[in-house]
N, C-alpha and C positions, 0 to 999 in steps of 0.2 A: 504494499499499499504506499502511496506517495506520502512524503512527510507533510504533516499539517492537514491532511484531508481525512475525514471520517468515511465510513463505508457508504453513507447516504450521498455525500458529495462525490465520491468516486463513481457511484451509480449514475448520478446526473451527468458527469463528464462522459461516461461510456455511452449513455443514451444519446447525447449530443453528437458523438462521433458516428454512431450507427445511423442516426437520423440524417446527418450530413452525407453519409455514403449513399443512402437511398435517394436523397434529394439530387445529388449529382447524376444519378441514373435516370432522373426525370419523374420520380415518384413524388406525390404530395404526402408529406408527413405531418400528422397532427399529434402533438404530444399531450397526453392526458394530464400530465403533471404541470403543464404550463399555467401560470396565473391567469385566471379568467376563463379557463376552459369550462364548457357547460357540464352540468352534473350527470346528465344521461345521454347516451347515444342510442338512438332507436333504429334497429335494423329490421329489414324484411327481405326475404329471399337473398340473404347474404350481402345485402347492399345497405348503405347508410340511407335511411329515409329522412331523418332530421335529428336535431339536437334539442335537448330540453334543459333549461335553467329552472330549478325548483326554488321557490321563494315562499316564505311564510307571509301571511296577510300584511304584516307591518314592515316587511323587509323589502328593500329596493335593489335593483341591479346596480352593482358598483361600476365605477369607471373602467377598471381593468376588464370586467366582464363585458361591458358594452363594446370595448375595443376588440376583444377576441370574437364576440358575436359578429361584429362588422367584418372582421377578417374572414370568418366562415361564410357569411352572406355574400361577400365579394367573390368568393370561390364558387358560388352557386348553391350553397347549402341553406336549408331552412333552420332557423333557430326559434324555438317557442319558449315563452315564459309561462310556467304553470304556478299559480298561486294555490297554496295548500291552506285550508281552513283548519287551524290547530284546535278549534273547539269541537270539531267532529273527528273522532278517531276511527271512523268506520270506512276510511278509504276515500271519502269524498274529496274531489279536487275541483276547484273552480277554474274556468278558463278554456 
């Protein structure tokens, strides 16, 4: 392990190296650990249908999330915001 880096930091460095490798090959790489990345990826028939950001009724989408959502939308992906009613714990979701 490199001096001064913990296992988590080394993992991030390795992820960036592998992501860069595939980006050079023309692939689009989305890193789940990136700040602002949506909470859920919705797949159907082995393809990404859309992304979901989950928020409580009083919570707002933060600037970093808005920026990442824009990045995804600019690439042609749909990003939805789902508000969860915390007063109903029976799975009800508004939106």
